[in-house]
C-alpha positions in Angstrom: -38.1 -40.2 16.6 -36.5 -40.5 20.0 -35.8 -37.2 21.7 -32.2 -36.5 22.8 -32.2 -37.1 26.6 -29.3 -34.6 27.0 -30.0 -31.7 24.7 -27.4 -28.9 24.6 -29.0 -25.8 26.1 -29.3 -22.9 23.7 -26.9 -20.0 24.2 -28.7 -16.8 25.3 -28.9 -14.2 22.5 -27.1 -11.6 24.7 -24.2 -14.0 25.2 -23.7 -14.2 21.5 -24.0 -10.5 20.9 -21.5 -9.7 23.7 -18.8 -11.9 22.3 -15.6 -10.0 21.4 -15.1 -11.1 17.8 -11.7 -10.1 16.5 -11.4 -9.8 12.7 -8.5 -11.5 11.0 -5.5 -9.2 11.0 -3.6 -8.2 7.8 -6.7 -8.3 5.6 -8.9 -5.6 4.2 -12.4 -5.6 5.5 -14.0 -6.2 2.1 -13.2 -7.6 -1.3 -14.7 -9.0 -4.5 -16.9 -12.0 -4.3 -16.4 -14.7 -6.9 -20.1 -15.3 -7.7 -19.7 -17.0 -11.1 -21.6 -14.2 -12.8 -20.3 -10.7 -12.2 -17.0 -12.1 -11.1 -16.7 -15.5 -12.8 -13.4 -16.5 -11.4 -10.6 -15.4 -9.1 -9.5 -11.9 -10.3 -5.9 -12.9 -10.5 -6.7 -15.9 -12.7 -8.9 -13.7 -14.9 -6.1 -11.1 -15.3 -3.5 -13.8 -16.1 -5.8 -14.9 -18.9 -6.2 -11.4 -20.2 -9.9 -11.3 -19.2 -10.1 -7.6 -18.4 -10.9 -4.4 -20.2 -7.8 -3.0 -22.0 -7.8 0.6 -20.7 -5.0 2.9 -19.8 -4.4 2.8 -16.1 -2.8 5.0 -13.5 -1.8 3.1 -10.4 0.5 3.6 -7.5 1.4 3.3 -3.8 2.6 5.4 -0.9 5.9 4.8 0.8 4.5 3.7 4.1 1.0 2.3 3.3 1.0 -0.2 6.1 1.3 2.3 9.0 -2.1 1.4 10.4 -0.8 -2.1 11.1 2.1 -0.9 13.3 1.2 2.5 14.8 -1.1 1.1 17.5 1.2 -1.6 18.6 4.6 0.1 18.9 6.6 -0.4 22.0 8.3 3.0 22.1 9.4 5.9 19.9 12.8 4.2 19.8 11.5 1.3 17.7 10.7 -2.3 18.4 12.6 -5.1 20.1 13.8 -8.2 18.3 11.4 -10.4 20.2 8.4 -8.2 19.2 9.6 -8.3 15.6 9.8 -12.1 15.6 6.4 -12.4 17.3 4.7 -10.1 14.8 6.2 -11.9 11.8 5.0 -15.3 13.3 1.5 -13.8 13.8 1.5 -12.5 10.3 2.3 -15.9 8.8 -0.2 -17.7 11.0 -3.0 -15.3 9.9 -2.2 -15.4 6.2 -0.8 -18.9 5.5 -3.4 -21.6 5.9 -1.2 -24.6 5.6 0.9 -26.1 8.4 3.6 -27.4 6.1 6.3 -24.8 5.4 5.2 -22.2 8.0 8.6 -22.3 9.7 10.5 -21.9 6.5 8.2 -19.0 5.5 8.7 -17.3 8.9 12.5 -17.5 8.6 12.5 -16.4 5.0 10.4 -13.2 5.9 12.6 -12.5 8.9 15.7 -12.8 6.7 14.4 -10.7 3.9 13.1 -7.9 6.2 16.1 -7.7 8.4 18.7 -4.9 7.8 21.8 -7.1 8.4 24.0 -4.0 8.4 22.1 -2.6 11.4 20.3 -5.6 12.8 20.3 -4.4 16.4 18.6 -1.1 15.6 15.1 -0.9 17.0 14.1 1.9 14.7 15.3 0.0 11.6 13.3 -3.1 12.8 10.2 -0.8 12.9 11.0 0.4 9.4 11.4 -3.0 7.9 8.2 -4.3 9.7 6.3 -1.4 8.1 7.8 -2.3 4.8 6.6 -5.9 5.2 3.0 -4.8 5.7 3.2 -2.2 2.9 4.6 -4.7 0.5 2.1 -7.4 1.3 -1.1 -5.4 1.3 -0.4 -2.7 -1.4 2.9 -2.9 -3.3 2.9 -6.5 -4.4 -0.8 -6.5 -5.7 -0.3 -3.1 -7.4 2.9 -4.1 -9.1 1.4 -7.5 -10.2 -1.7 -5.7 -11.6 0.5 -3.2 -13.5 2.7 -5.9 -15.0 -0.3 -8.0 -16.1 -1.8 -4.9 -17.8 1.6 -4.2 -19.5 1.9 -7.8 -20.7 -1.4 -7.3 -22.6 -0.2 -4.1 -24.2 -2.2 -1.8 -21.9 -0.5 1.6 -21.3 0.4 1.7 -17.6 1.6 4.6 -15.3 2.9 3.6 -11.9 3.8 6.1 -9.2 5.3 5.9 -5.7 4.3 8.8 -3.4 6.9 9.7 -0.7 5.6 12.9 0.8 3.1 13.6 3.6 2.0 16.9 5.2 3.3 18.0 8.6 0.8 17.3 11.4 1.2 16.9 15.1 -0.9 13.7 15.0 1.7 11.8 13.0 4.9 10.3 14.5 8.0 11.9 13.2 9.4 8.6 11.9 6.3 7.8 9.8 6.5 7.7 6.0 3.6 8.6 3.6 0.8 6.4 4.8 -2.3 5.1 3.1 -4.4 8.1 1.8 -1.7 10.7 2.3 -1.8 11.5 -1.4 -5.5 12.5 -1.3 -5.1 16.2 -0.2 -2.6 16.7 -3.0 -4.9 15.1 -5.6 -7.8 17.4 -4.7 -5.8 20.6 -4.1 -6.3 20.9 -0.3 -2.9 22.7 0.2 -4.1 25.6 -2.0 -7.1 26.1 0.4 -5.4 25.5 3.7 -5.9 23.1 6.6 -9.3 21.6 7.1 -10.9 19.4 9.8 -10.3 16.4 7.6 -6.7 17.4 6.8 -5.3 19.4 9.8 -1.9 19.9 8.2 0.6 22.7 8.3 0.8 23.1 4.5 3.9 24.9 3.1 4.6 26.5 -0.2 6.2 23.3 -1.3 3.0 21.4 -0.5 1.1 23.8 -2.7 3.6 23.2 -5.5 3.4 19.5 -5.1 -0.4 19.6 -5.2 -0.4 21.6 -8.4 1.9 19.1 -10.1 0.0 16.0 -8.9 -3.3 17.5 -10.1 -1.7 18.3 -13.5 -0.6 14.7 -13.9 -3.9 13.2 -12.8 -6.0 15.5 -15.0 -3.6 15.1 -18.0 -4.1 11.3 -17.7 -7.9 11.6 -17.3 -8.2 13.9 -20.4 -5.5 12.4 -22.7 -4.4 9.1 -21.3 -0.9 10.4 -20.9 0.5 12.1 -17.8 2.7 14.4 -19.9 6.1 15.9 -19.2 5.0 19.4 -18.4 7.6 20.8 -16.0 6.9 23.3 -13.3 9.5 25.8 -12.1 11.7 24.2 -9.6 11.1 20.6 -10.9 13.3 18.3 -12.8 12.4 15.0 -14.6 15.1 12.4 -14.3 14.9 8.8 -15.7 14.7 6.1 -16.4 16.5 4.8 -13.3 15.2 1.3 -13.2 12.8 -1.2 -14.6 9.8 -3.3 -13.5 9.9 -5.2 -16.8 11.2 -4.6 -20.3 8.4 -2.1 -20.9 8.0 -0.3 -17.5 10.6 2.4 -16.7 11.0 4.5 -13.6 11.0 8.2 -13.6 11.6 10.5 -10.6 10.1 13.9 -10.1 11.5 15.7 -7.0 11.4 19.1 -5.2 15.0 19.5 -3.9 15.3 16.8 -1.2 12.1 17.4 0.7 9.8 15.1 -1.2 9.6 13.2 -4.5 7.2 11.2 -6.6 8.6 8.2 -8.4 6.9 7.3 -11.7 7.0 4.0 -13.5 5.7 4.7 -17.0 4.5 1.9 -19.2 5.3 3.1 -22.7 4.0 0.3 -24.8 3.8 0.0 -28.5 5.1 3.5 -29.0 
């Protein structure tokens, strides 16, 4: 074997370690691996084929789940410019869509769908619709698709939308309920008070909301049904809309300060 007269010199180990490797944006850092054994196929395909355990499920999203994708790159408190909106949408498509064909059409479609045409020159509205884009892609669309697939196979499904977040100086005033903002209410933190993990200014309304959320969660865990137990000051209103023929929306609200929207899959009953 003739040796290569011009071998490529090896890269020093330190040069490799010092590289600034940027992870792909708009993806979670982990996910299921299709290994052919534990996960025999793409989870979406398996669910479409009904290859999942037929349990009651409680699933939901927060109003502004995608906050982390926009809060570190905002231009100002007054919102974002049209050029920044266009750049971010283009970057979003380039990161997620692996085919060159159709990218321009996809970009323009997203811009059209996530533009408030009644207030298109409003920077704050552009920020709101950009947040909605990230929320819909990463959380809402997968959660709704999962709920609908379970419902199609006669699985009881409860779907909620959480709108409220506690008051804290660390959060911009314009921010909606972000990813994880329901956690203190699920575990009763407002009843104890602010902690290092949740440094919030909890009000009496926060305490009431936490009590109701814990009631719904524990009712579901014990009986498979969230129940319609009303707490003083609450009202159950619904249905006000539909995900499918078997999924109805219900709204539970405390005056106008916060609300939880429930989509209840009442199947076979």
